[in-house]
Backbone bond lengths (Angstrom), bond angles and torsions (degrees), N, CA, C in turn:
res aa  C-N    CA-C-N  psi(-1)  N-CA   C-N-CA  omega(-1)  CA-C   N-CA-C  phi
1 M - - - 1.447 - - 1.537 108.50 -
2 D 1.322 117.35 130.65 1.463 119.89 -179.88 1.534 110.57 -84.12
3 K 1.340 115.36 168.60 1.472 120.38 -176.25 1.526 112.38 -61.14
4 G 1.331 117.36 -35.80 1.460 120.23 179.12 1.521 112.29 -62.79
5 S 1.334 115.97 -41.24 1.468 120.37 178.74 1.525 110.98 -68.24
6 I 1.328 116.08 -40.16 1.469 120.02 178.07 1.528 109.61 -63.32
7 T 1.330 116.18 -42.84 1.467 120.32 178.79 1.523 110.50 -59.19
8 L 1.324 117.13 -47.47 1.469 120.02 -179.70 1.528 112.25 -64.71
9 C 1.333 117.25 -36.62 1.470 120.10 176.24 1.529 110.82 -64.02
10 L 1.325 116.30 -41.79 1.466 119.90 178.39 1.532 111.56 -67.18
11 V 1.331 116.99 -37.53 1.465 121.04 176.40 1.534 109.36 -63.69
12 A 1.328 117.31 -41.95 1.469 120.88 177.48 1.530 110.19 -62.88
13 L 1.338 116.61 -40.63 1.465 120.64 177.23 1.522 110.52 -61.76
14 L 1.330 117.08 -43.85 1.464 120.14 177.24 1.522 110.83 -59.44
15 A 1.320 116.61 -44.78 1.465 120.28 179.63 1.526 110.59 -58.41
16 I 1.315 116.99 -44.58 1.468 121.25 179.31 1.525 110.57 -63.07
17 L 1.324 116.86 -45.47 1.469 120.54 -179.69 1.527 111.57 -62.60
18 M 1.336 117.02 -38.80 1.464 119.65 178.92 1.526 111.09 -67.36
19 V 1.324 117.66 -39.58 1.465 120.78 178.23 1.530 109.78 -65.47
20 V 1.316 117.38 -41.93 1.471 121.25 177.11 1.528 110.02 -60.67
21 A 1.329 117.13 -43.13 1.466 120.88 178.68 1.525 111.13 -62.94
22 A 1.323 116.77 -42.05 1.465 120.54 179.63 1.525 110.70 -63.21
23 I 1.323 116.99 -43.43 1.468 120.86 179.11 1.524 110.43 -64.11
24 S 1.329 116.25 -42.88 1.461 120.92 177.95 1.524 110.64 -60.45
25 D 1.327 116.88 -43.14 1.465 120.69 -179.96 1.526 111.06 -66.40
26 L 1.317 117.03 -37.96 1.468 120.36 177.07 1.523 111.61 -63.78
27 R 1.316 116.24 -42.88 1.465 120.75 -174.93 1.527 113.07 -75.88
28 S 1.333 116.63 -45.25 1.470 118.72 -170.97 1.523 114.37 -124.51
29 R 1.333 116.95 -0.84 1.468 123.06 -176.54 1.530 111.59 59.89
30 T 1.336 115.37 30.22 1.467 120.50 174.79 1.527 109.31 -136.02
31 I 1.320 114.40 149.16 1.464 121.75 172.52 1.525 104.80 -125.88
32 S 1.315 116.68 121.27 1.461 120.03 -172.57 1.524 112.32 -67.98
33 N 1.314 114.70 150.19 1.459 120.84 176.06 1.527 110.81 -63.19
34 R 1.323 117.35 -33.77 1.472 120.65 178.51 1.526 111.27 -62.63
35 L 1.321 115.59 -41.92 1.456 120.40 179.74 1.528 110.53 -66.19
36 N 1.317 116.99 -46.08 1.466 120.24 177.76 1.522 111.59 -64.16
37 S 1.329 116.97 -38.02 1.471 120.50 177.44 1.526 111.02 -64.27
38 A 1.326 116.52 -40.93 1.471 119.90 178.59 1.522 110.51 -62.70
39 I 1.336 117.12 -43.15 1.461 120.50 178.40 1.528 109.57 -59.75
40 A 1.320 116.52 -45.42 1.472 120.55 -178.38 1.528 111.65 -67.70
41 L 1.315 117.90 -45.69 1.472 120.47 -175.52 1.523 112.79 -69.05
42 F 1.329 118.16 -34.07 1.458 119.66 178.55 1.525 112.30 -72.19
43 A 1.325 117.21 -10.12 1.466 119.93 175.05 1.529 110.91 -65.82
44 I 1.326 117.21 -30.54 1.476 120.39 -177.57 1.527 111.32 -64.65
45 P 1.347 119.76 -53.27 1.471 117.44 176.36 1.534 112.22 -64.12
46 F 1.330 116.53 -29.44 1.458 119.72 175.97 1.526 110.42 -62.37
47 W 1.323 117.83 -44.66 1.469 121.15 178.56 1.529 110.21 -58.50
48 L 1.328 116.45 -44.94 1.467 120.59 -178.97 1.528 111.01 -64.79
49 A 1.332 116.55 -46.28 1.463 120.58 -177.09 1.525 112.46 -69.17
50 S 1.335 116.83 -31.71 1.458 119.57 -177.42 1.526 112.41 -86.00
51 G 1.321 116.89 -0.76 1.462 120.23 174.65 1.517 115.34 85.10
52 L 1.324 118.31 19.39 1.457 121.37 176.62 1.525 108.25 -68.20
53 A 1.326 117.05 125.82 1.466 121.39 -177.72 1.528 110.09 -67.84
54 P 1.354 116.89 135.66 1.466 119.45 179.17 1.539 112.79 -56.91
55 W 1.318 115.75 -32.58 1.464 119.88 176.18 1.506 108.82 -139.20
56 P 1.256 122.02 128.32 1.460 129.95 1.07 1.525 113.52 -97.82
57 D 1.350 118.08 2.06 1.469 120.69 -171.94 1.532 114.34 -62.32
58 V 1.340 117.06 -46.15 1.467 119.55 -178.00 1.530 111.36 -63.20
59 P 1.345 119.21 -48.71 1.471 117.71 177.41 1.535 113.44 -61.90
60 I 1.315 117.29 -34.89 1.467 119.98 178.04 1.530 109.76 -66.22
61 Q 1.323 116.97 -45.92 1.469 121.20 178.43 1.523 110.34 -59.80
62 F 1.329 116.05 -47.15 1.462 120.36 -179.73 1.526 110.92 -63.20
63 G 1.326 116.57 -44.39 1.462 120.85 -179.44 1.518 112.64 -63.25
64 A 1.318 116.69 -40.48 1.474 120.23 178.81 1.527 110.43 -65.71
65 A 1.333 116.83 -43.00 1.469 120.05 178.20 1.532 110.19 -65.23
66 L 1.324 116.78 -38.47 1.463 120.94 177.76 1.531 110.57 -63.81
67 A 1.315 117.58 -40.93 1.466 121.07 178.51 1.524 110.70 -61.16
68 V 1.325 117.06 -44.14 1.471 120.71 177.87 1.529 109.45 -62.99
69 F 1.317 116.59 -44.83 1.464 121.39 178.83 1.532 110.66 -56.85
70 L 1.333 117.34 -45.47 1.461 120.89 -178.17 1.524 112.24 -65.67
71 V 1.330 117.29 -36.08 1.474 120.09 175.41 1.524 109.65 -60.30
72 F 1.331 116.33 -43.26 1.460 119.62 -178.32 1.526 112.32 -77.07
73 V 1.329 118.10 -22.61 1.472 120.22 170.68 1.527 108.81 -60.97
74 G 1.339 116.28 -38.59 1.458 120.32 175.41 1.521 111.50 -61.26
75 M 1.336 116.38 -39.51 1.468 120.52 176.92 1.536 110.41 -63.81
76 F 1.318 116.24 -39.23 1.465 120.70 176.83 1.526 109.98 -64.11
77 A 1.331 116.57 -41.51 1.466 121.45 -177.37 1.530 112.52 -60.90
78 V 1.331 116.29 -31.53 1.470 119.15 178.98 1.530 111.85 -94.69
79 G 1.330 117.27 6.12 1.454 121.29 175.99 1.517 115.40 82.48
80 A 1.337 116.56 15.33 1.461 119.86 -178.35 1.519 113.18 -85.51
81 M 1.319 117.47 -17.57 1.471 120.87 -178.43 1.519 109.68 -144.52
82 G 1.323 114.44 157.84 1.452 120.34 176.37 1.520 111.28 -85.74
83 G 1.307 116.69 158.71 1.456 122.26 -178.40 1.516 113.75 -63.45
84 G 1.329 117.10 -39.64 1.461 120.34 178.89 1.516 111.92 -64.37
85 D 1.332 115.84 -38.05 1.462 120.35 177.59 1.529 110.76 -63.73
86 V 1.320 116.52 -43.57 1.461 121.12 -179.17 1.525 110.34 -63.51
87 K 1.324 116.61 -44.06 1.471 119.87 178.68 1.522 110.83 -64.73
88 M 1.329 116.79 -37.64 1.467 120.01 179.00 1.527 110.94 -65.20
89 I 1.339 116.95 -41.57 1.465 119.77 178.06 1.520 110.35 -59.22
90 G 1.320 116.77 -47.55 1.464 120.06 179.18 1.517 112.54 -60.53
91 A 1.330 116.39 -42.49 1.463 120.43 -178.95 1.526 111.70 -67.18
92 V 1.322 116.96 -44.06 1.469 120.37 -178.82 1.525 110.68 -66.11
93 M 1.326 117.66 -38.81 1.460 120.50 -177.50 1.538 111.87 -65.79
94 L 1.332 118.19 -18.08 1.465 120.48 174.18 1.532 110.93 -62.97
95 W 1.313 117.32 -24.31 1.460 123.47 -176.74 1.523 113.78 -93.63
96 I 1.317 117.70 -20.48 1.462 122.07 -169.94 1.523 110.29 -82.63
97 P 1.333 118.48 127.09 1.468 120.40 177.16 1.535 110.26 -60.75
98 L 1.321 116.45 143.12 1.462 121.23 -175.83 1.534 114.26 -51.55
99 P 1.335 119.60 -41.66 1.475 117.81 179.46 1.530 113.36 -63.57
100 L 1.329 117.54 -18.00 1.462 120.66 -179.37 1.534 113.13 -98.63
101 F 1.340 118.20 2.64 1.464 120.13 -178.15 1.526 111.99 -58.15
102 M 1.317 117.19 -57.57 1.467 119.82 -176.83 1.531 112.36 -65.62
103 P 1.342 119.01 -43.90 1.472 117.36 175.81 1.532 112.58 -60.12
104 T 1.327 117.53 -37.37 1.463 120.58 179.01 1.520 110.65 -65.52
105 L 1.330 116.79 -44.14 1.465 120.13 177.86 1.528 111.30 -64.18
106 T 1.328 116.73 -34.06 1.465 120.70 177.49 1.527 110.57 -67.43
107 V 1.329 117.09 -45.82 1.473 120.86 177.12 1.524 109.41 -60.61
108 M 1.337 116.98 -40.61 1.460 121.65 178.93 1.532 110.48 -61.82
109 A 1.321 117.25 -43.23 1.463 121.05 -179.74 1.529 111.17 -65.45
110 V 1.323 116.69 -43.32 1.471 120.33 179.57 1.529 109.81 -65.06
111 A 1.332 116.70 -46.13 1.470 120.12 178.62 1.527 110.55 -62.10
112 G 1.337 117.07 -39.75 1.460 120.83 177.70 1.517 111.87 -64.95
113 G 1.334 117.15 -37.92 1.461 120.81 177.18 1.516 111.85 -64.88
114 I 1.322 115.89 -43.27 1.469 120.17 177.86 1.529 110.15 -63.64
115 L 1.315 115.84 -43.20 1.465 121.23 178.94 1.526 110.75 -62.44
116 S 1.327 116.92 -41.22 1.472 121.13 178.12 1.525 110.61 -63.78
117 A 1.312 117.47 -41.69 1.465 120.84 178.43 1.527 110.74 -63.05
118 V 1.328 116.63 -41.95 1.468 120.59 177.58 1.530 110.24 -61.72
119 M 1.331 116.29 -41.64 1.464 119.91 179.89 1.533 111.14 -65.68
120 L 1.340 117.24 -37.80 1.468 120.60 178.01 1.524 111.54 -66.02
121 V 1.330 115.93 -41.61 1.465 119.56 177.09 1.520 109.44 -62.71
122 R 1.312 116.25 -42.96 1.466 120.89 -179.74 1.530 110.99 -61.02
123 I 1.324 117.04 -42.64 1.464 120.35 -178.33 1.535 110.92 -70.26
124 K 1.344 116.35 -29.45 1.472 119.56 176.48 1.529 110.76 -71.77
125 M 1.320 116.13 -35.12 1.463 120.28 -179.18 1.524 111.43 -76.77
126 R 1.320 116.48 -33.68 1.458 122.75 179.83 1.526 108.90 -129.18
127 P 1.318 118.38 81.52 1.468 120.32 -177.94 1.529 112.17 -56.57
128 S 1.321 114.98 144.86 1.459 121.11 -178.61 1.520 108.73 -147.13
129 D 1.308 115.34 154.13 1.466 120.39 176.04 1.521 111.49 -81.41
130 K 1.322 116.40 -15.08 1.464 120.60 -179.10 1.529 109.79 -72.47
131 P 1.334 116.87 146.45 1.472 118.73 175.66 1.527 110.19 -68.95
132 V 1.315 116.23 151.21 1.457 121.36 179.30 1.527 108.29 -73.83
133 E 1.320 115.92 123.38 1.464 121.77 176.61 1.517 107.75 -116.02
134 V 1.312 115.90 116.99 1.460 120.81 -179.46 1.524 108.78 -86.82
135 P 1.337 117.81 124.16 1.465 120.45 177.78 1.535 110.14 -76.02
136 Y 1.336 115.60 77.53 1.455 120.99 -172.31 1.531 112.70 -66.61
137 G 1.326 116.76 -15.56 1.461 119.93 174.81 1.519 111.97 -58.75
138 V 1.325 116.55 -28.20 1.466 121.06 177.16 1.529 109.50 -65.76
139 A 1.331 117.05 -44.16 1.466 121.38 179.20 1.528 110.94 -67.20
140 I 1.324 116.71 -38.27 1.465 120.53 178.52 1.520 109.92 -64.22
141 A 1.336 116.14 -45.50 1.462 120.23 179.18 1.526 111.03 -63.83
142 A 1.328 117.27 -41.35 1.466 120.15 179.06 1.523 110.66 -61.53
143 A 1.322 117.24 -43.63 1.466 120.85 178.97 1.524 111.26 -67.13
144 G 1.322 116.93 -39.96 1.461 120.19 177.76 1.519 111.96 -64.01
145 L 1.319 116.31 -42.54 1.465 119.99 177.86 1.526 110.67 -65.46
146 W 1.323 116.74 -38.82 1.468 120.61 176.41 1.527 109.81 -60.15
147 A 1.325 117.12 -46.13 1.469 121.00 -178.59 1.529 111.20 -63.88
148 L 1.330 117.11 -40.65 1.471 119.81 177.73 1.522 109.77 -63.07
149 H 1.316 116.19 -41.31 1.463 119.53 177.23 1.529 110.25 -60.09
150 Q 1.322 116.91 -46.83 1.464 120.60 -178.40 1.523 111.61 -60.48
151 Q 1.325 116.24 -39.72 1.457 120.30 -175.51 1.529 112.93 -79.32
152 Y 1.334 117.48 -39.73 1.458 119.20 -168.97 1.530 115.29 -114.22
153 F 1.318 118.23 -21.26 1.459 118.85 -172.66 1.521 114.92 -125.08
154 N 1.313 118.44 1.22 1.458 121.58 -178.56 1.520 109.50 -85.94
155 Q 1.321 117.23 104.48 1.456 121.26 -177.58 1.526 111.97 -71.71
156 F 1.330 118.00 -10.79 1.459 121.14 -179.28 1.526 113.43 -99.39
157 Q 1.332 118.80 6.63 1.451 120.50 -174.14 1.532 113.22 -65.45
158 A 1.322 117.77 -22.37 1.457 120.27 179.16 1.525 112.51 -77.01
159 I 1.320 117.20 -18.15 1.461 120.61 -179.46 1.521 108.96 -69.28
160 G 1.303 116.10 126.94 1.455 120.60 178.33 1.509 114.24 87.14
161 S 1.334 117.95 -8.05 1.463 118.86 177.75 1.528 109.06 -89.64
162 N 1.286 115.82 152.66 1.476 120.48 -177.64 1.497 111.89 -86.81
């Protein structure tokens, strides 16, 4: 198996893991540590197969994902996000190419806003004493899938590039 095939298999595995996480978050409002760990650990063979240089590319990728993770740890600290969501964001960002970091976070924010609006409508239609919990893993998975599409399956990505 060549590196390109291994890379695509790992990308497919990531897609499956993100969908599983989103479904888990929808059903129980939890994302397991095992699932987040698998997403994070499979990033290492992905880096090797995709040709990321051990120096300085891997430390830069790791550092950028860590920075995003720490920003969302702050969100967790103020009660704006759940711990599983924060860990999932950090794990998924290990896979996202640096030029797609901000667009991915933007897609995640928009998807999260739409999801929050849907949850508010739902709570208005069916009032409950329970606090509203947004399954943000769905937004994270949607943004991750969008980023994978942009990187590996977008046949128009060469348009407009120099």
